[in-house]
ZAMARGU-4260 file (C-alpha; in steps of 0.2 Angstrom, whole numbers, plus 5000, padded with zeros to 4 digits):
<rodrens>
0) 6238/5453/5473 | 6225/5467/5466 | 6224/5485/5465 | 6211/5497/5460 | 6211/5511/5446
5) 6197/5520/5440 | 6185/5509/5450 | 6192/5495/5440 | 6200/5480/5449 | 6217/5474/5441
10) 6228/5460/5444 | 6246/5464/5449 | 6259/5460/5441 | 6248/5465/5425 | 6246/5453/5411
15) 6255/5460/5395 | 6236/5461/5387 | 6230/5475/5400 | 6232/5492/5395 | 6231/5498/5413
20) 6248/5505/5421 | 6251/5503/5440 | 6256/5519/5447 | 6258/5515/5466 | 6240/5511/5469
25) 6237/5501/5486 | 6240/5483/5483 | 6226/5472/5490 | 6224/5453/5492 | 6205/5454/5491
30) 6192/5459/5478 | 6181/5473/5485 | 6162/5474/5481 | 6155/5487/5470 | 6172/5488/5458
35) 6172/5483/5440 | 6183/5468/5436 | 6195/5471/5421 | 6191/5460/5407 | 6210/5459/5402
40) 6216/5454/5419 | 6202/5444/5428 | 6197/5432/5413 | 6204/5417/5407 | 6210/5418/5389
45) 6214/5405/5377 | 6233/5401/5379 | 6236/5406/5396 | 6249/5396/5404 | 6237/5393/5418
50) 6225/5384/5408 | 6222/5366/5412 | 6230/5354/5399 | 6241/5366/5392 | 6259/5360/5391
</rodrens>
């Protein structure tokens, strides 16, 4: 799920590295055009559990 805050789209639940806070914004299951992607939520970082080959 995703939510939009200040024209930036974030994942919900928020990853620990993201400084944004969820405050009851509408949750969505699609990414809207014209919004910026939060680099902390929408990018894959080294060490993420979802990385292929990480055990």
